[in-house]
C-alpha positions in Angstrom: -54.4 -53.4 29.1 -51.1 -51.1 29.7 -51.4 -51.8 33.6 -51.6 -55.8 32.7 -48.5 -55.3 30.7 -46.7 -53.8 33.8 -46.3 -57.1 35.5 -45.6 -59.4 32.4 -42.2 -59.8 30.8 -43.0 -57.7 28.2 -42.0 -54.9 30.6 -38.3 -55.2 30.8 -38.3 -53.7 34.0 -40.6 -56.1 35.6 -38.5 -58.9 34.2 -35.3 -57.7 35.7 -37.1 -57.0 39.1 -38.3 -60.7 39.0 -35.0 -62.1 38.1 -33.3 -59.8 40.7 -35.7 -61.2 43.4 -34.9 -64.7 42.3 -31.3 -64.1 42.9 -32.3 -63.3 46.3 -34.2 -66.6 46.7 -31.1 -68.4 45.6 -29.2 -66.6 48.2 -31.3 -67.4 51.1 -31.8 -71.1 49.7 -27.9 -71.4 49.9 -27.7 -70.0 53.4 -30.4 -72.4 54.6 -28.5 -75.5 53.1 -24.7 -74.3 53.4 -24.6 -71.6 56.2 -20.9 -71.4 56.0 -20.9 -70.0 52.5 -20.3 -66.3 52.1 -22.2 -64.1 49.7 -20.9 -61.6 47.2 -23.4 -60.3 44.6 -26.5 -61.7 42.7 -27.6 -59.5 40.0 -30.4 -59.7 37.1 -28.5 -60.2 33.9 -29.7 -60.4 30.2 -30.9 -63.9 30.5 -31.6 -64.8 33.9 -29.5 -64.1 37.0 -26.8 -65.2 39.1 -25.2 -65.1 42.6 -21.6 -65.5 43.2 -20.7 -67.3 46.6 -17.3 -67.9 48.5 -17.5 -71.6 49.1 -14.7 -74.6 50.5 -15.8 -76.7 47.6 -17.2 -76.5 43.8 -21.0 -76.9 43.6 -22.2 -80.1 42.1 -25.3 -80.9 40.0 -26.7 -82.8 43.1 -26.3 -79.3 45.0 -28.1 -77.2 42.3 -31.0 -79.8 42.5 -31.1 -79.3 46.5 -30.8 -75.4 45.6 -33.9 -75.6 43.4 -35.7 -77.3 45.9 -35.1 -75.2 48.5 -36.1 -72.3 46.4 -39.3 -73.8 45.5 -40.1 -74.1 49.2 -39.0 -70.3 49.7 -41.5 -69.3 46.9 -44.5 -71.4 48.6 -43.6 -69.4 52.2 -44.6 -66.3 50.2 -42.1 -64.0 52.5 -42.6 -60.6 52.1 -39.8 -58.4 51.0 -39.2 -55.3 53.3 -36.7 -52.6 52.6 -34.9 -50.8 55.3 -31.8 -48.3 55.5 -29.1 -48.1 58.1 -26.2 -45.4 58.5 -22.6 -46.5 57.3 -21.4 -47.8 60.8 -24.5 -49.7 61.5 -24.7 -51.3 58.2 -21.1 -52.3 58.4 -21.5 -53.6 61.9 -24.7 -55.5 61.0 -22.8 -57.4 58.2 -19.9 -58.2 60.5 -22.2 -59.9 62.9 -23.4 -61.9 60.0 -19.7 -62.7 59.1 -20.4 -61.6 55.4 -17.1 -59.9 54.6 -17.9 -59.0 50.8 -20.7 -57.2 51.9 -18.4 -55.3 54.1 -16.1 -54.3 51.8 -19.1 -53.2 49.0 -20.4 -51.0 52.0 -17.1 -49.6 52.8 -16.5 -48.6 49.2 -19.9 -47.1 48.6 -19.8 -43.0 48.4 -19.9 -41.0 51.4 -23.3 -39.8 50.4 -24.7 -43.1 49.5 -28.2 -44.7 50.9 -27.1 -48.0 52.0 -30.3 -50.1 51.7 -31.3 -53.7 52.7 -34.1 -56.0 51.6 -35.3 -58.8 54.4 -37.4 -61.9 53.5 -38.3 -64.3 56.3 -34.9 -65.0 58.2 -32.8 -63.7 55.2 -31.5 -60.2 54.8 -29.0 -58.9 51.9 -27.6 -55.7 51.1 -29.2 -54.1 48.0 -30.1 -51.0 46.2 -33.4 -53.0 44.7 -35.7 -52.8 43.3 -37.7 -56.3 44.3 -41.0 -58.0 43.9 -43.1 -57.5 46.9 -43.2 -61.2 48.0 -41.3 -64.6 46.9 -44.9 -65.9 46.2 -44.9 -63.8 43.2 -42.4 -66.2 41.9 -43.3 -69.7 40.3 -41.3 -72.0 42.1 -41.9 -74.7 39.4 -40.5 -72.5 36.8 -37.1 -72.0 37.9 -34.1 -73.5 36.9 -30.3 -73.3 37.9 -28.3 -73.7 34.8 -24.8 -73.8 35.2 -21.9 -73.0 37.7 -18.9 -71.0 36.6 -15.6 -69.5 38.2 -15.8 -65.7 38.8 -13.0 -63.5 40.3 -14.4 -61.2 42.9 -15.2 -57.9 41.5 -13.7 -59.2 38.3 -10.1 -58.8 39.5 -7.7 -61.8 38.7 -5.6 -60.8 41.5 -8.7 -61.5 44.0 -10.4 -64.8 45.1 -12.1 -67.2 42.5 -15.7 -67.7 43.7 -18.7 -69.8 42.6 -21.0 -68.4 40.3 -24.5 -70.2 39.8 -26.5 -69.0 37.1 -30.1 -69.4 36.9 -33.6 -68.7 34.9 -37.1 -68.2 35.6 -40.7 -67.7 34.1 -43.9 -66.6 35.2 -45.1 -70.0 33.8 -43.8 -73.7 33.5 -44.5 -73.7 29.8 -42.0 -71.0 29.2 -39.3 -72.5 31.2 -40.0 -75.6 29.2 -39.8 -73.7 25.8 -36.7 -71.9 26.9 -34.8 -74.9 28.0 -35.5 -76.7 24.9 -34.4 -73.7 22.8 -31.2 -73.8 25.0 -30.7 -77.3 24.3 -30.8 -76.9 20.8 -28.2 -73.8 21.1 -26.0 -76.1 23.0 -25.9 -78.4 19.9 -24.7 -75.2 17.7 -22.5 -73.6 20.4 -19.2 -72.8 18.5 -17.2 -73.5 21.6 -18.1 -77.1 21.4 -18.8 -77.3 17.5 -16.0 -75.6 16.5 -13.6 -77.6 18.2 -15.4 -80.8 17.3 -14.7 -79.9 13.5 -11.6 -78.6 14.1 -11.9 -75.0 13.4 -9.6 -74.1 16.2 -8.3 -75.0 19.7 -6.9 -73.5 22.8 -3.9 -74.3 24.4 -3.3 -73.3 28.3 0.5 -72.5 28.1 -0.5 -69.9 25.3 -3.1 -68.4 27.3 -6.8 -67.3 27.5 -8.3 -65.3 24.5 -5.4 -66.4 22.4 -7.1 -69.3 20.1 -5.2 -71.3 17.4 -6.9 -71.2 14.1 -6.7 -74.6 13.0 -6.3 -75.1 9.1 -10.1 -75.3 8.5 -10.8 -72.0 10.7 -7.9 -70.3 9.0 -9.1 -71.1 5.5 -12.7 -69.6 6.3 -11.5 -66.6 7.7 -8.8 -66.1 4.8 -11.7 -66.7 2.3 -13.7 -63.8 4.1 -11.0 -61.6 4.3 -10.2 -61.8 0.6 -14.2 -61.1 -0.2 -14.1 -58.2 2.2 -10.9 -56.6 1.0 -12.0 -57.2 -2.8 -15.6 -55.7 -1.9 -14.1 -52.7 -0.1 -11.6 -51.9 -3.2 -14.7 -51.6 -5.7 -16.1 -49.1 -3.3 -13.2 -46.8 -3.4 -11.2 -48.0 -0.4 -7.1 -47.6 -0.3 -5.6 -50.7 1.4 -3.1 -49.9 4.1 -0.9 -51.9 6.4 0.3 -50.4 9.6 2.3 -51.5 12.8 1.0 -53.7 15.1 2.6 -51.5 18.2 3.5 -47.8 18.6 5.2 -45.5 21.6 3.0 -44.3 24.0 3.5 -41.0 22.3 0.8 -42.0 19.7 -1.7 -43.0 22.3 -1.2 -39.8 24.3 -2.3 -37.7 20.8 -5.1 -40.0 20.3 -6.3 -40.1 23.9 -6.3 -43.9 24.2 -3.4 -43.5 26.8 -6.0 -41.6 29.0 -9.2 -43.5 28.5 -8.0 -47.1 27.4 -4.9 -47.7 29.1 -6.2 -50.6 31.3 -7.6 -52.3 28.1 -4.1 -51.9 26.5 -1.0 -54.7 26.6 1.9 -52.3 27.6 5.6 -53.2 26.5 7.6 -51.2 29.4 7.0 -49.4 32.3 3.9 -46.7 31.6 5.0 -44.8 34.5 8.8 -44.4 33.5 9.1 -41.5 31.4 12.9 -42.1 31.0 12.7 -44.9 29.1 10.8 -45.8 25.7 7.4 -47.6 26.2 5.3 -49.3 23.7 2.0 -50.7 23.4 0.1 -53.4 21.3 -2.7 -51.6 19.3 -6.1 -52.0 20.6 -7.4 -50.3 17.5 -6.1 -48.8 14.0 -7.2 -45.1 13.9 -4.2 -43.4 15.1 -2.0 -45.6 12.6 -4.1 -44.7 9.5 -4.3 -41.2 10.2 -0.6 -41.0 9.3 -1.4 -42.0 5.6 -3.5 -38.8 5.5 -0.9 -36.8 7.3 2.1 -38.4 4.6 1.4 -35.0 2.6 -0.7 -32.1 2.6 -4.3 -32.6 1.4 -7.0 -30.7 -0.5 -10.6 -30.8 -0.5 -10.5 -32.8 -3.9 -8.8 -35.7 -2.1 -11.8 -36.3 0.0 -13.3 -38.4 0.8 -10.4 -40.6 1.8 -11.4 -44.2 2.3 -8.8 -46.2 4.0 -9.1 -49.9 4.9 -7.3 -52.4 6.7 -7.4 -56.0 7.8 -6.3 -55.3 11.1 -4.7 -57.8 14.1 -5.5 -55.9 17.2 -4.8 -56.5 21.0 -7.2 -55.9 23.8 -6.7 -56.7 27.5 -9.9 -58.7 28.3 -10.6 -59.8 31.8 -10.1 -63.6 32.0 -13.5 -64.2 33.3 -14.7 -62.8 30.0 -12.9 -65.1 27.6 -15.2 -67.3 25.7 -14.1 -69.5 22.3 -13.9 -67.0 19.6 -16.4 -64.5 20.7 -14.2 -62.6 23.5 -10.5 -62.8 22.7 -7.5 -60.8 23.4 -6.1 -60.9 20.0 -8.4 -60.7 17.1 -8.6 -59.5 13.1 -10.9 -57.0 12.2 -12.0 -55.4 9.1 -11.3 -51.7 10.1 -11.6 -48.7 8.1 -11.5 -44.9 8.4 -13.1 -42.4 6.2 -11.6 -39.0 6.0 -14.4 -36.4 4.6 -15.6 -33.1 4.1 -18.6 -32.2 6.5 -21.0 -31.9 3.3 -20.0 -35.5 2.6 -20.9 -37.0 6.0 -24.3 -38.5 5.0 -23.5 -39.8 1.9 -20.4 -41.6 3.2 -22.1 -42.8 6.4 -24.9 -44.3 4.1 -22.2 -46.0 2.2 -21.0 -47.6 5.6 -24.1 -48.6 6.6 -25.1 -50.3 2.9 -21.5 -51.8 3.1 -22.1 -53.7 6.4 -25.6 -54.6 5.5 -24.6 -56.1 2.5 -21.9 -58.3 4.2 -24.1 -59.5 7.0 -26.7 -60.4 4.6 -24.2 -62.3 2.4 -23.0 -64.3 5.3 -26.7 -65.0 6.3 -26.2 -63.0 9.7 -28.4 -59.5 9.0 -31.9 -61.2 10.0 -30.5 -61.8 13.5 -29.4 -58.2 14.1 -30.7 -54.9 15.5 -29.5 -51.3 15.6 -28.2 -49.5 18.7 -27.6 -45.5 18.4 -24.8 -45.3 21.3 -24.3 -42.1 22.9 -22.3 -40.4 25.5 -23.4 -40.1 29.3 -23.6 -36.2 30.0 -23.5 -37.5 33.8 -20.1 -39.4 33.2 -18.1 -37.2 31.2 -14.9 -38.2 32.6 -15.1 -41.2 30.2 -15.4 -38.8 27.3 -13.3 -36.2 25.1 -14.8 -33.2 24.0 -17.4 -30.6 25.3 -21.0 -31.1 26.1 -21.6 -28.7 23.0 -19.6 -30.9 20.8 -21.3 -34.0 22.2 -24.5 -32.7 21.4 -23.7 -31.5 17.8 -22.3 -34.9 17.0 -25.5 -36.7 18.3 -27.8 -34.4 16.6 -26.1 -34.9 13.3 -25.9 -38.7 13.7 -29.5 -38.8 14.6 -30.5 -36.8 11.6 -28.7 -39.2 9.3 -30.0 -42.4 10.8 -33.6 -41.0 10.5 -33.1 -39.9 7.2 -31.9 -43.3 6.2 -34.9 -44.8 7.7 -32.8 -47.1 10.6 -34.9 -48.3 13.4 -32.8 -48.1 16.2 -32.7 -48.2 20.4 -30.6 -45.9 22.1 -27.9 -46.8 24.4 -26.8 -44.2 27.0 -22.8 -44.4 27.9 -22.2 -46.7 25.0 -20.5 -44.6 22.8 -16.8 -44.4 22.0 -14.7 -41.8 23.8 -14.5 -39.7 20.9 -18.0 -39.9 19.3 -21.3 -41.4 18.9 -21.6 -44.6 17.1 -24.2 -47.0 15.2 -23.9 -50.6 16.8 -25.2 -53.7 14.9 -26.0 -55.9 17.6 -26.1 -59.6 16.6 -28.4 -62.1 18.8 -26.8 -65.5 18.8 -28.2 -68.9 19.2 -28.5 -68.5 23.2 -30.1 -65.0 22.9 -27.0 -63.2 24.0 -26.3 -60.0 22.2 -22.9 -58.7 20.9 -21.9 -55.7 18.7 -20.7 -57.1 15.7 -20.2 -54.0 13.6 -19.8 -50.1 14.4 -20.1 -47.1 12.5 -18.6 -44.3 14.6 -19.0 -40.4 13.8 -15.8 -38.6 15.1 -15.7 -34.8 15.2 -12.8 -34.6 17.6 -9.5 -36.7 16.7 -8.5 -34.9 13.4 -7.8 -31.8 15.6 -5.6 -33.7 17.8 -3.6 -35.0 15.1 -3.5 -31.5 13.2 -5.3 -33.3 10.3 -6.1 -30.1 8.2 -7.0 -29.9 4.5 -7.2 -27.0 2.1 -10.7 -26.2 1.2 -12.1 -24.5 -2.1 -11.3 -21.2 -0.6 -7.9 -22.1 0.2 -8.6 -22.0 3.9 -7.5 -24.9 6.3 -10.3 -27.1 7.6 -10.9 -29.8 9.9 -12.3 -33.0 8.4 -15.0 -35.3 9.7 -13.8 -38.9 10.5 -16.0 -42.0 10.2 -14.8 -45.0 12.0 -16.2 -48.3 10.6 -15.9 -51.9 10.3 -17.7 -53.9 7.3 -18.1 -57.5 8.9 -16.5 -56.8 12.4 -14.0 -59.4 13.9 -13.4 -62.2 11.9 -12.9 -64.5 14.6 -16.2 -63.6 16.2 -18.0 -63.8 13.0 -16.7 -67.4 12.4 -18.1 -68.2 15.9 -21.6 -66.9 15.0 -21.4 -68.6 11.5 -20.6 -72.1 12.7 -23.5 -71.4 15.4 -25.9 -70.1 12.4 -25.2 -73.0 10.2 -24.7 -75.6 13.0 -21.2 -76.0 11.3 -22.7 -76.7 7.7 -21.1 -73.3 6.3 -22.3 -72.2 3.0 -20.4 -73.8 0.1 -18.4 -70.8 -1.2 -16.7 -70.3 2.3 -16.6 -73.8 3.4 -12.9 -74.8 4.0 -13.6 -78.1 1.9 -16.1 -77.7 -0.7 -15.7 -81.1 -2.5 -14.7 -84.4 -1.5 -14.1 -87.2 -3.9 -15.2 -90.6 -2.6 -13.8 -93.5 -4.8 -15.7 -96.5 -4.2 -12.5 -98.9 -5.1 -8.7 -98.0 -5.6 -9.6 -98.6 -9.2 -11.2 -95.0 -9.1 -8.3 -93.4 -7.5 -6.6 -92.0 -10.6 -9.8 -90.8 -12.0 -10.9 -89.0 -8.8 -7.3 -87.6 -8.8 -7.6 -85.9 -12.4 -11.0 -84.4 -11.6 -9.9 -83.0 -8.2 -6.6 -81.4 -10.1 -9.4 -79.8 -12.7 -11.3 -78.3 -9.8 -8.5 -77.0 -7.7 -7.0 -75.4 -11.0 -10.4 -73.3 -10.7 -9.6 -72.3 -7.0 -11.9 -74.6 -5.6 -10.9 -76.5 -2.2 -11.0 -80.2 -2.8 -9.6 -83.3 -1.3 -9.7 -87.0 -2.2 -10.7 -89.8 0.3 -7.9 -92.5 -0.7 -8.6 -94.6 2.4 -9.5 -98.3 1.9 -12.9 -97.9 3.7 -16.4 -98.9 2.6 -18.3 -96.2 0.7 -20.9 -95.9 3.5 -18.2 -95.0 6.1 -16.6 -92.6 3.6 -20.0 -90.7 3.1 -21.1 -90.9 6.6 -17.9 -89.2 7.9 -18.1 -86.7 5.2 -21.2 -86.0 6.3 -20.4 -85.5 10.1 -17.6 -83.1 8.7 -20.3 -81.0 6.9 -18.8 -81.4 3.6 -20.9 -79.9 1.2 -20.5 -81.8 -1.9 -19.4 -85.6 -1.7 -18.9 -86.9 -5.3 -19.3 -90.8 -5.2 -17.0 -92.3 -8.2 -17.4 -96.3 -9.0 -16.7 -98.2 -12.1 -20.0 -97.1 -13.8 -18.8 -93.3 -13.4 -15.4 -94.1 -15.1 -16.9 -96.0 -17.8 -19.5 -93.2 -18.6 -17.4 -90.4 -17.6 -19.7 -89.1 -14.9 -19.8 -88.4 -11.2 -22.6 -89.1 -8.5 -22.6 -86.1 -6.2 -24.4 -85.8 -3.0 -25.1 -82.8 -1.0 -25.1 -83.0 2.6 -28.5 -81.5 2.9 -30.2 -82.5 -0.3 -28.7 -86.0 -0.4 -28.2 -87.7 -3.6 -28.3 -85.5 -6.9 -28.2 -88.3 -9.4 -24.9 -88.9 -11.8 -24.0 -86.1 -14.2 -21.2 -85.3 -16.0 -18.2 -83.5 -14.8 -18.9 -80.5 -16.9 -22.5 -80.2 -15.3 -21.2 -80.7 -11.8 -18.8 -78.0 -12.5 -21.6 -75.9 -13.7 -23.6 -76.2 -10.6 -20.6 -75.7 -8.3 -19.5 -72.6 -9.9 -23.3 -71.2 -9.6 -23.4 -72.1 -5.9 -20.1 -70.4 -5.3 -20.4 -67.3 -7.4 -23.6 -66.2 -6.1 -22.7 -67.1 -2.5 -25.6 -69.2 -1.9 -26.6 -70.2 1.4 -26.2 -73.9 1.1 
């Protein structure tokens, strides 16, 4: 049974190898149809594969269809994949003769001791480290689909040439491809980048820039609701609210280590290399700022744990090719916090952080799509990290013990740690199956010493605290994107930007609706009245399209009886009821944060 699984998609390595080979089949098909196109790179990715091409004109849907047909032909030819190696000079000459400048650049950038390997399949050869399937015949040609085309800068550098990236997916069986495409079609209906704009939650403007979305009134109201809830929840759990600057001199980031390890990801105000002039940077995280609260005066062991929370606006210089709606942005707001504590308090406080994050994610309806990753350093890539191997081994051993004691089921992610310590990443899987980090809880045993954050212990001696970096709901913009996708735009009533809309049947009901709307607004509910001179059917349809949770239809009979006739967007007509009864129903739904 184990041998059978080796050659199925249940084996992640086989799946990656399958998709990687598909990318070579795509490149071969491209060179057969468009020999003038230059090849860049073509890896397997989380969901399928892609290949980057330098082409004089964009690819059309008809181009993709022709490429798919040629790929199916190559699969039927059952071409053997053969690996061979060449010395550097011969490898360069080989690619120069094929007029593949991107491959030549890749070869020249390889380390001196690198093994330079190629894979040949029929009349096509590509520079590649592998591995690959042994034959193109292993790939089911009728289960291949080229899904989209996008622009991608060569090597992710916005100063380099823009290439055409073709994405694809493939499966061992046609039925699996069909099921995947059906799921993707449903996901597209929920795509926040489309639905969020249609429902007017956010927009983007070219003259403002990529990764800098404008939250429209609906989106801003949802995020405000979430922020207030998180701040109140944290206050009940003993967090102290802080508000710190959006920027600081480079001196602060040098102390923390961000200047050495994160400079490329920061927005710099001034010349970072001119030591004669002041240089500032917008903050990519809040930790070095919040430490100043602890350092404001001397601290005793009795002051710990100190739990600091902040609704923090952060700035990160993401690559332009990474921008996507509200999920990957350059300015965002996060429920950030830092706990400064004694070593004996570490496990209990870590447990509290995890419980808080799970409570928040469960309340908004996202926890069931989450998994956990224990992100560790890479001892073979130490230049990325602060501290010694012994310090990292100690920190990771302590975190492993805590996670195991708490019964957390997790995967291990090597080289995924923060530069100052290991972390627990809560990974969210969106409607497209893509995985992103939504919440992190990090153990830090290094930065306290850098900032001189001592406290006086019970023996009257100076001692260094441990620090936990954590979020409770993560990035609000990203959370809003996932909520739009999770609920297909129909956000739960408690967080919906508009909770109730009165729909007067005639203008005779305008004043009656206005009076009741004021009563609900006085209780803090978000209410509107549709005063337009339109038929009630149209008003209902439009409110339904806008995903309004409760529509209160009011006609002459309701005014006579002192009632309202509520409709729920999913449950339909709820029947006539008194205003007080509806008020009680609404209060129950909102106060319990029901997922409807």
